[in-house]
N, C-alpha and C positions, 0 to 999 in steps of 0.2 A: 560349467566351463564356458559354454557359449555366451552366457550373459556378459562375460568379461573380455571378450575378443573384439578387436576393432576400434576401441575407444582412442587409442594412441594416434590413429589416423584422422581424428576429428570427429565431431558430433554435432547434433542439433540441440540447442537449448530452447525450451518453450516456457514462457510465462503465460499460463492459461487460466484466465479468470472467469468470472461469471458471465460477462457479456463480451469480453474481448480476448484476443490471444495475440501474442507477439512471439515470433520465432526467429532464431539467429543461427546461422551456419558458422561454426567455430572450426578453424583448420587445425592441423597438427601442431602448429606453432602457438596455438591459443589466440589467434587473431580472428576477429569477426570479418567474414568475407561476403556475406549476403544476409538479408533479413526481409521479413514482411510483417505487417500488422493488419488484422481484419477484425470484423465484428462477430466472428464465430466462436463466442464463448461457450462454456459447457452447457448452458441452457438451450443453445441452438442445436445441440447434438441429440439425436433421437436415441431411444433405448437400444443398446447394442450397436450404436453407430460409431463408437470411438475408433475401432480399427480402420474404418474408412476415412475418418477425419485425420488419423495419423498418416495414412497412406497419401492423403492429399498434401500434408506438410512435406513428406519426402518427395512427392512429385514436384514440388516447387523449389526445394532446397537440396535434394540429393538423397541417395540411399545411405544414410548414416544412422548410427545409434541415436536415440532420443533421451534427453534428460529433461523431465517435465516438472514444473513447480506450479503452485497455486491451487485453485479450486478443482483442478482435474484430479487431485488426490483426496477430495472431500467425499462425504457420503452421497453426494449428488453427481460425482464425477465418474471417472473410468474405473479405477481401483482405489479403495480407501487406503490412505497411508496414515496410520495412527500418529497422534501428536507426540512430540518429544517434550517433556516437561521442563520448565525453567528450574534452575539456570541452564541455558543451552548455548553451546558453541557450534561453530561451523562443522567441526569434526563429528559432533553428535548427529547432525543432519546427514552427513556422509555415511555414517555407520548404520543408519536406519532407513535406507532407501527401500522402497517396495517395488518389486519387479512385476510389470504388467505383461511382459513378454520376454523373449530372448534378448531383445535389444532396446527395451523401453523401461526406464527406471523413473520412479516418481519420488520426489523429495517430500518428506513429512512436514507438517506444520508444527507449531509450537503452542503449548498450553501453559496457563498459569492457574493454580488452584491453591489458595492460601487465605486463612482468616475469613472464611466464608465468601470469598469473591472468586469467581471463575471467569476466565477469558481465553480466547483462542485466536490464532492468526494462521493464514495460509498465503504464502507468496512473499509477504513483507519480510519474513525471516531471512530469506536469501539475500535481500538487499541490505538489511541491517547487519547481519553477520558477515556478509561479503565486504562491506565498507570497513568493518572493524578489523577483519583479517588483512585487508589491503592497506590499512593504516590511514585511510582517508577521513576517519573520525577518531576522536580521542578515545582511548580504551575505556574511559569513564565519561560517558556522554548521555545527555537526554536527547533522544531523537524523536522528532515529530514526523510522522509519515502520513500526510494528508491524502484523502481519497474518499470513496463512498463511506467507508468506516475508518476514520482517522485513528492512528495508533500513536500513543506516547510510550516509548520504550526506553528503559533505563539500562544502559550498558555499564558493566563493572568488570574491569580487567579483561575486556574483549568478549565477555559472555553476556547474553541477554538474560538479565536477572529478573526483571518484572516488566509488565506493560499493561496499559489500559486502553480500551477501545471506546471511542466517542462517535456516535452515529450522525455526525454533522452533515456530511454530504448527502446521505439518504434523507435526513430531515428536510434539508433545503429542497430536494427534488420532490418529496411528498407534498410539501407546502406549495410548491410551484404547480404541481399537477392535480392535486386533489383537495386543496383547501380554499377557504374564502379569500385568501391572499393571492390566489393564482393570477388574477387579473393585474396585479401590481408587480409581479416578479418576472416579467418577460424581458426586462432590459438587461444590458450587459453589466456584469459586476467588475468594478475596477477599484483601485486603491485611491479613492477620492475622499472629500470631506465627509460625505454621507457614510462611507464605509468606516472611516475612523471614528465617527460619532457612534455608530452601531457597536464597534469594538469596545469603546469606553463603557457603554451601557452594559455590555456582556461581561466585561471585566469586573464591574462594580456591583452588579445586581444579580441575585439568584432567581428573580421572579420571571424566568424566561417565558412561560405560557402567557402571562399577562403582558409582557413587553411585546410579544409577537402581535397581539391584537392592536397595539398602538400603531403599528405600521399602517393598518387600514384607517384607523381613526385620524391619524395625522394627515393623511392625504385627503380624506373626506372633508376635514375642517381647515384645509389649506394651510396647515402648519409645516408641511413638507411637500416636495414635488414628487409626482408619481414616477418620473424617470429615475429618481434616486432610491426608490423603494427596494429594488433588488440589491443594490450595494449596501444599503443600511441593514437589510435583513441578513445578508451574508456576513456582514461585520458583527451583527448581534450574535449570530450562531457561532462564528469563529472566535469572537471574544469570550463567549461562555466556554468554548472548547479549550482555549488557551488558559483560562482561569483554572480549569480542571487539570490540565497538563502541567502547569507550572507549580501546582501543589505537590508534585513529586519531589523526592529528596533532591537537593542541589547536586549538580554535576559539573564537571570541569568545563563542559562545552554544551551549548544548545545547537542542535542541527535540525534543519528542515530538509527532508529527503523525499524526492518524488519528481513529478512533472513540473516544469517551471511555472506554468500558469497557476498552479496551486501553491507551490512553495512560496511564490512572491506574495500571495495573500496572507499566508500564515507568518512569514517573516515580518511583514508590515504590522500584523496584529501583535506579535511578540515585542516588536519595537515600541508599540503603544503601551505595553506592560512594563516598559523600562528595562527590557532585556534585549540582547542582541543575539541573532541566530545566523549561523552559516548555512547557506543553501547548497544542496548537493544533488546532482543528477541521479535519479533513481535507476535509470537504465544502466548507467555505467556501474553502479553498485550491484545491480542484479548480475551483470556479466562477471564481475569480480568474484561474486559468491558462487555462481554456478560453475565457473571454471575451477575454483578451489575444490568444490565437491567432486567434479569429474576426475580430478587428479588422483583420487583415491580408488577409482574403479580399475580393476585389473591388477592391483598391487597385492 
């Protein structure tokens, strides 16, 4: 009984990832009244340290119930929340909350397992299904959710039917930090001619490991400028990513959802592929989803 008391008076929503967390104070009318973001992702929390981390959140936003999503529900997080299988709707997430305490509920992730292919997500499902429930994406849409592990999700009649993960963001960071290309990838990435050229190579060519080495060779042989290498490499990886994503079944709408600095790159790459994409703010989609999930608590 205690787990369901107090939610009508407002709650704290937390999008708690591997390296970052974002927390929002939602009042009784469903309005966001306060928030913060920091670098205290789950990997920064010591074993047994989640109660203190949660107390810190309440210390900053108030003594309210918490609804948590993301990697906090993984096997490396606070309490594991098992995956809900595809096809999944926002109601399925609400029905499978895992309680970490009397006033702390964790949203499950979503899994896909079919035809020998397995995939999982945590956190993105709240944004994807929140946007579908709020009507900000078409009920049948192909949604690209860029990030460290980009997701291509197919929505059908408002349900998450299938998705595929592409490790583009992590690959770029690994190349930048631990590869022979590291010295060439320190520049800013922007949608310039070098980025578009990289996208075209990625869209047309499956030989990614070989094409990556040409980044170094082209600079050494004065065929391209060192300051363009980061944009070209980003374009090459994102172009390959988009080629994978657009191989999904056709949908009524292509949406790129997330942070503007990433959605702009993917929207530009999709344009190079002769398709157009709608850009959508991931934060607003998360809030739409998390509020819809919270509405079912206490009923």
